[in-house]
Structure formats: structure tokens, C-alpha cells
One Martini backbone bead per residue (centre of mass of N, CA, C, O) as a GRO file, in nm:
protein
  159
    1UNK     BB    1   0.058   0.063  -0.021
    2UNK     BB    2   0.298   0.260   0.005
    3UNK     BB    3   0.392   0.232  -0.290
    4UNK     BB    4   0.135   0.349  -0.416
    5UNK     BB    5   0.156   0.626  -0.279
    6UNK     BB    6   0.431   0.706  -0.398
    7UNK     BB    7   0.340   0.688  -0.693
    8UNK     BB    8   0.113   0.895  -0.675
    9UNK     BB    9   0.288   1.132  -0.580
   10UNK     BB   10   0.468   1.141  -0.828
   11UNK     BB   11   0.240   1.191  -1.032
   12UNK     BB   12   0.123   1.458  -0.909
   13UNK     BB   13   0.388   1.615  -0.924
   14UNK     BB   14   0.410   1.607  -1.230
   15UNK     BB   15   0.146   1.750  -1.294
   16UNK     BB   16   0.204   2.006  -1.129
   17UNK     BB   17   0.460   2.088  -1.274
   18UNK     BB   18   0.326   2.128  -1.553
   19UNK     BB   19   0.126   2.343  -1.459
   20UNK     BB   20   0.328   2.552  -1.360
   21UNK     BB   21   0.474   2.587  -1.628
   22UNK     BB   22   0.222   2.666  -1.808
   23UNK     BB   23   0.169   2.924  -1.591
   24UNK     BB   24   0.439   3.050  -1.477
   25UNK     BB   25   0.513   2.906  -1.211
   26UNK     BB   26   0.662   2.835  -0.930
   27UNK     BB   27   0.877   2.569  -0.806
   28UNK     BB   28   0.818   2.496  -0.485
   29UNK     BB   29   0.866   2.316  -0.202
   30UNK     BB   30   0.601   2.400  -0.059
   31UNK     BB   31   0.399   2.306  -0.274
   32UNK     BB   32   0.491   2.003  -0.267
   33UNK     BB   33   0.438   1.957   0.036
   34UNK     BB   34   0.136   2.008   0.027
   35UNK     BB   35   0.064   1.790  -0.174
   36UNK     BB   36   0.175   1.552  -0.009
   37UNK     BB   37  -0.004   1.591   0.243
   38UNK     BB   38  -0.271   1.550   0.098
   39UNK     BB   39  -0.191   1.251  -0.021
   40UNK     BB   40  -0.178   1.133   0.288
   41UNK     BB   41  -0.463   1.171   0.311
   42UNK     BB   42  -0.830   1.059   0.403
   43UNK     BB   43  -0.970   1.348   0.406
   44UNK     BB   44  -1.136   1.616   0.492
   45UNK     BB   45  -1.042   1.969   0.456
   46UNK     BB   46  -0.914   2.265   0.565
   47UNK     BB   47  -0.693   2.513   0.532
   48UNK     BB   48  -0.629   2.557   0.831
   49UNK     BB   49  -0.569   2.261   0.905
   50UNK     BB   50  -0.334   2.235   0.708
   51UNK     BB   51  -0.159   2.459   0.820
   52UNK     BB   52  -0.130   2.342   1.107
   53UNK     BB   53  -0.007   2.076   1.019
   54UNK     BB   54   0.243   2.196   0.884
   55UNK     BB   55   0.353   2.339   1.135
   56UNK     BB   56   0.366   2.074   1.315
   57UNK     BB   57   0.581   1.958   1.085
   58UNK     BB   58   0.790   2.203   1.031
   59UNK     BB   59   0.690   2.381   0.815
   60UNK     BB   60   0.770   2.665   0.596
   61UNK     BB   61   0.457   2.803   0.595
   62UNK     BB   62   0.213   2.996   0.483
   63UNK     BB   63  -0.108   3.069   0.466
   64UNK     BB   64  -0.101   3.179   0.175
   65UNK     BB   65   0.034   2.931   0.047
   66UNK     BB   66  -0.190   2.734   0.106
   67UNK     BB   67  -0.422   2.879  -0.039
   68UNK     BB   68  -0.283   2.908  -0.319
   69UNK     BB   69  -0.222   2.606  -0.364
   70UNK     BB   70  -0.508   2.505  -0.358
   71UNK     BB   71  -0.597   2.661  -0.611
   72UNK     BB   72  -0.398   2.526  -0.803
   73UNK     BB   73  -0.503   2.231  -0.749
   74UNK     BB   74  -0.787   2.283  -0.850
   75UNK     BB   75  -0.710   2.386  -1.143
   76UNK     BB   76  -0.559   2.079  -1.191
   77UNK     BB   77  -0.739   1.841  -1.055
   78UNK     BB   78  -0.611   1.740  -0.757
   79UNK     BB   79  -0.843   1.911  -0.620
   80UNK     BB   80  -1.133   1.941  -0.424
   81UNK     BB   81  -1.399   2.174  -0.382
   82UNK     BB   82  -1.614   2.238  -0.099
   83UNK     BB   83  -1.961   2.340  -0.018
   84UNK     BB   84  -2.124   2.236   0.285
   85UNK     BB   85  -2.325   2.500   0.365
   86UNK     BB   86  -2.088   2.664   0.445
   87UNK     BB   87  -1.828   2.892   0.450
   88UNK     BB   88  -1.648   2.645   0.463
   89UNK     BB   89  -1.403   2.506   0.294
   90UNK     BB   90  -1.349   2.190   0.141
   91UNK     BB   91  -1.110   1.925   0.092
   92UNK     BB   92  -0.983   1.691  -0.169
   93UNK     BB   93  -0.856   1.449  -0.316
   94UNK     BB   94  -0.877   1.337  -0.685
   95UNK     BB   95  -0.656   1.171  -0.795
   96UNK     BB   96  -0.750   0.839  -0.856
   97UNK     BB   97  -1.055   0.885  -0.766
   98UNK     BB   98  -1.353   0.796  -0.731
   99UNK     BB   99  -1.659   0.857  -0.758
  100UNK     BB  100  -1.842   1.049  -0.512
  101UNK     BB  101  -2.040   1.095  -0.227
  102UNK     BB  102  -2.232   1.288   0.027
  103UNK     BB  103  -2.255   1.307   0.384
  104UNK     BB  104  -2.393   1.575   0.593
  105UNK     BB  105  -2.362   1.715   0.898
  106UNK     BB  106  -2.534   1.992   1.039
  107UNK     BB  107  -2.395   1.986   1.326
  108UNK     BB  108  -2.067   1.882   1.288
  109UNK     BB  109  -1.966   1.833   0.967
  110UNK     BB  110  -1.961   1.559   0.890
  111UNK     BB  111  -1.804   1.342   0.636
  112UNK     BB  112  -1.943   1.111   0.409
  113UNK     BB  113  -1.875   0.848   0.193
  114UNK     BB  114  -2.025   0.738  -0.124
  115UNK     BB  115  -2.121   0.452  -0.339
  116UNK     BB  116  -2.361   0.421  -0.619
  117UNK     BB  117  -2.446   0.268  -0.916
  118UNK     BB  118  -2.729   0.406  -0.961
  119UNK     BB  119  -2.623   0.687  -1.030
  120UNK     BB  120  -2.499   0.615  -1.302
  121UNK     BB  121  -2.764   0.522  -1.425
  122UNK     BB  122  -2.907   0.794  -1.404
  123UNK     BB  123  -2.711   0.955  -1.572
  124UNK     BB  124  -2.742   0.790  -1.833
  125UNK     BB  125  -3.048   0.820  -1.868
  126UNK     BB  126  -3.063   1.133  -1.868
  127UNK     BB  127  -2.869   1.181  -2.099
  128UNK     BB  128  -3.030   1.025  -2.313
  129UNK     BB  129  -3.312   1.158  -2.279
  130UNK     BB  130  -3.175   1.474  -2.299
  131UNK     BB  131  -2.924   1.501  -2.469
  132UNK     BB  132  -2.670   1.470  -2.248
  133UNK     BB  133  -2.333   1.546  -2.158
  134UNK     BB  134  -2.203   1.407  -1.882
  135UNK     BB  135  -1.915   1.479  -1.691
  136UNK     BB  136  -2.030   1.543  -1.395
  137UNK     BB  137  -2.088   1.519  -1.032
  138UNK     BB  138  -2.296   1.628  -0.741
  139UNK     BB  139  -2.364   1.471  -0.415
  140UNK     BB  140  -2.544   1.614  -0.137
  141UNK     BB  141  -2.631   1.499   0.188
  142UNK     BB  142  -2.841   1.624   0.445
  143UNK     BB  143  -2.803   1.583   0.813
  144UNK     BB  144  -2.811   1.350   1.076
  145UNK     BB  145  -2.585   1.141   1.283
  146UNK     BB  146  -2.739   0.970   1.488
  147UNK     BB  147  -2.544   0.981   1.768
  148UNK     BB  148  -2.238   1.030   1.650
  149UNK     BB  149  -2.281   1.314   1.789
  150UNK     BB  150  -2.316   1.557   2.022
  151UNK     BB  151  -2.488   1.763   1.865
  152UNK     BB  152  -2.705   1.559   1.777
  153UNK     BB  153  -2.794   1.470   2.061
  154UNK     BB  154  -2.889   1.751   2.152
  155UNK     BB  155  -3.097   1.796   1.922
  156UNK     BB  156  -3.271   1.540   1.985
  157UNK     BB  157  -3.347   1.614   2.287
  158UNK     BB  158  -3.522   1.870   2.211
  159UNK     BB  159  -3.755   1.708   2.036
   0.00000   0.00000   0.00000
């Protein structure tokens, strides 16, 4: 598994390097360190949490570098940016990962991923029916995580 992760990180670094060259941006060690940290993660994260993680790992990165690098990574499709109903944007790595959808707890903000092949079937059917070439989709379902979080427990107790 670790070898696959190293190979994936090499591949995304190569893609990012090409993107930076094509846009005439500098290839800095900080940008590549941010990319690598993102691809070592397996969760959704916000920019501030990534910045704090980088600082705790003794990387010399500024908050602005983290935010700017995230935007560059979104622009070259290596990272997806989500607005899950709050003002806070969350990110996740996207290269080499299958399409998936999200369940979002409106109480604690927890995000769960799921994949259901029936969604692909619906996309295909609707595309054929309406003569529409669907490139990608986003499905976010919002609710309460039923006792899985303290905020949800408190909200349910009030009802």
C-alpha cells in the first residue's frame, strides 16, 4: 500500500509540475510539500487545518502559501473544493479516486463518502433521455448523524 501511495505522489507531483510550468508559476518546495501532505491524507479538510498540520510538522509555510497552493491544485484537478452548506470550504484529493458522493451532518459538519452504482445508471439514463453529455456530478445529502456526534445528540434531545 505504501508503495502505491509513493507512486501516486510521484505522479501528482509530475502533473502539478507541468501545470506550474504551463502557467509560468514557480515550482517551490513548499508547494510540493503541501501537495504531498494532502495526498497522504484520507479525509476532507479545510485550509486552516492543513496550515496548522503543516506548521505542526515543522514546515516553513505561510497561511497565504497554503491557500494559494490549494487554489492552484483545484485549478489543475488534483484537489476538489467543496462548499458543504457552510462558509468554510473543504477540500479532498481527487486524482486517481473514483467518483463518490457525500453525506454531511448539519450539526457537527462530519462528512461521509459513499458510492452507489445506481447513481451512474441515473446519470446515463438522464443523459440519454435529455440528449445531454454529462461530464461529472456532485451529490451532497444533508442530515443528522443520529447519535454519532455530541451536537446531534443534543439536537435530538431537544425535539
